[in-house]
Kinemage of the C-alpha trace (Angstrom):
@kinemage 1
@onewidth
@group {chain A} dominant
@subgroup {mainchain}
@vectorlist {calphas} color= white
{ca val a 1} P -5.986 -2.498 3.269
{ca thr a 2} L -7.170 -6.051 4.325
{ca ser a 3} L -8.540 -6.627 0.828
{ca arg a 4} L -4.947 -6.154 -0.427
{ca leu a 5} L -2.910 -7.430 2.213
{ca pro a 6} L -3.518 -10.315 5.138
{ca val a 7} L -2.832 -8.945 8.443
{ca ser a 8} L -2.140 -9.987 11.987
{ca ser a 9} L -3.830 -7.064 13.942
{ca ile a 10} L -5.532 -3.876 13.283
{ca val a 11} L -5.120 -1.233 16.261
{ca tyr a 12} L -6.916 2.427 16.312
{ca ser a 13} L -4.748 4.872 17.239
{ca gly a 14} L -7.044 7.045 19.323
{ca gly a 15} L -6.308 9.621 16.798
{ca lys a 16} L -6.720 9.403 13.319
{ca ser a 17} L -4.692 6.289 12.045
{ca tyr a 18} L -5.124 2.547 11.949
{ca his a 19} L -2.092 0.482 12.521
{ca phe a 20} L -2.010 -2.526 10.565
{ca ile a 21} L 0.653 -5.162 11.974
{ca ile a 22} L 1.794 -7.864 9.517
{ca ser a 23} L 3.542 -10.437 11.899
{ca leu a 24} L 5.293 -13.133 9.991
{ca gln a 25} L 5.096 -16.889 10.502
{ca thr a 26} L 8.839 -17.276 9.614
{ca pro a 27} L 11.000 -14.162 10.308
{ca leu a 28} L 13.045 -12.507 7.460
{ca gln a 29} L 16.584 -13.313 7.738
{ca thr a 30} L 18.261 -10.078 6.442
{ca tyr a 31} L 17.713 -6.397 6.493
{ca ser a 32} L 17.896 -6.393 2.814
{ca glu a 33} L 14.871 -9.093 2.640
{ca tyr a 34} L 13.032 -7.127 4.947
{ca ile a 35} L 13.549 -3.906 2.914
{ca arg a 36} L 12.518 -5.975 -0.444
{ca gln a 37} L 9.537 -7.172 1.330
{ca ala a 38} L 8.675 -3.611 2.924
{ca lys a 39} L 8.866 -1.949 -0.593
{ca ala a 40} L 6.300 -4.894 -2.094
{ca ile a 41} L 3.865 -4.049 0.699
{ca leu a 42} L 4.064 -0.267 0.117
{ca asp a 43} L 3.606 -0.883 -3.782
{ca ala a 44} L 0.560 -2.754 -2.884
{ca val a 45} L -0.958 0.080 -0.174
{ca pro a 46} L 0.271 3.341 -2.138
{ca glu a 47} L -1.476 5.023 0.709
{ca ala a 48} L 0.492 3.561 3.697
{ca asp a 49} L 2.943 5.664 5.659
{ca lys a 50} L 6.176 5.349 3.946
{ca ser a 51} L 8.221 5.828 7.402
{ca thr a 52} L 6.706 2.511 8.332
{ca lys a 53} L 9.474 0.515 5.955
{ca asn a 54} L 11.882 0.902 8.959
{ca pro a 55} L 11.733 -2.181 10.981
{ca ser a 56} L 12.494 -0.489 14.322
{ca arg a 57} L 9.256 1.342 14.021
{ca leu a 58} L 6.709 0.841 16.941
{ca ser a 59} L 3.052 0.930 16.732
{ca arg a 60} L 0.142 1.655 19.249
{ca leu a 61} L -0.513 -0.318 22.064
{ca pro a 62} L -4.016 -1.344 22.512
{ca gly a 63} L -5.669 -0.414 25.966
{ca val a 64} L -3.653 2.458 26.552
{ca leu a 65} L -4.961 6.151 26.930
{ca arg a 66} L -3.072 8.599 24.571
{ca pro a 67} L -1.943 11.477 26.819
{ca asp a 68} L -2.170 14.031 24.023
{ca thr a 69} L -5.810 13.135 23.002
{ca lys a 70} L -7.128 11.472 26.053
{ca leu a 71} L -8.709 9.030 23.608
{ca leu a 72} L -7.820 4.870 24.095
{ca gln a 73} L -6.092 3.275 22.038
{ca glu a 74} L -8.151 0.245 20.888
{ca leu a 75} L -7.443 -3.357 19.287
{ca leu a 76} L -9.901 -3.627 16.426
{ca tyr a 77} L -8.588 -7.188 15.269
{ca leu a 78} L -6.383 -9.955 16.092
{ca gly a 79} L -5.777 -12.683 13.904
{ca gln a 80} L -2.759 -15.292 12.988
{ca arg a 81} L 0.739 -15.070 11.768
{ca val a 82} L 0.931 -14.535 7.995
{ca pro a 83} L 2.938 -17.114 5.794
{ca ile a 84} L 5.359 -15.100 3.837
{ca asn a 85} L 3.719 -16.345 0.604
{ca ala a 86} L 0.526 -14.539 1.206
{ca leu a 87} L 2.170 -11.468 0.923
{ca pro a 88} L 2.815 -9.289 -2.310
{ca gln a 89} L 6.241 -10.854 -3.435
{ca pro a 90} L 9.293 -8.515 -4.110
{ca ile a 91} L 10.567 -8.161 -7.727
{ca ile a 92} L 13.984 -9.704 -7.751
{ca glu a 93} L 13.442 -11.524 -10.937
{ca gln a 94} L 14.537 -8.247 -12.430
{ca glu a 95} L 17.702 -7.753 -10.657
{ca lys a 96} L 18.654 -11.199 -11.670
{ca leu a 97} L 17.882 -10.562 -15.426
{ca gln a 98} L 20.147 -7.419 -15.099
{ca ala a 99} L 23.191 -9.309 -13.742
{ca thr a 100} L 22.459 -11.998 -16.391
{ca asp a 101} L 22.452 -9.348 -19.390
{ca lys a 102} L 25.745 -8.009 -17.917
{ca leu a 103} L 27.332 -11.546 -17.800
{ca phe a 104} L 25.979 -12.283 -21.164
{ca val a 105} L 27.150 -9.303 -22.751
{ca thr a 106} L 30.621 -9.438 -20.746
{ca ser a 107} L 30.895 -13.100 -22.057
{ca gln a 108} L 30.244 -12.086 -25.783
{ca leu a 109} L 32.533 -9.133 -25.529
{ca ile a 110} L 35.522 -11.468 -24.396
{ca ala a 111} L 34.803 -13.902 -27.100
{ca val a 112} L 34.985 -11.153 -29.689
{ca leu a 113} L 38.320 -9.954 -28.255
{ca glu a 114} L 39.621 -13.355 -28.190
{ca gln a 115} L 39.264 -13.703 -32.061
């Protein structure tokens, strides 16, 4: 994961998973920005848990003993906040292109009809 994405922290769940946290230097402003960025991250790491695209999902708390496994959740890495430009960028150019294409076709159609 860390070869494909910068991360702010890594927590071992005390079970079978690792939780990679990306804490941004500058927060995203809208939910749609979050969804687009989450998709770009999930595309970069296809083996990631798809349920993490929900912004209200919590991660594991390091230093806590899990009651179900009696294993300790451990902080394995603690880094810094990540600049947004260090992450895979969402593909929004395609959306703009499609909107522009529709506008172009519409304007061409209007020009033909006006003749």
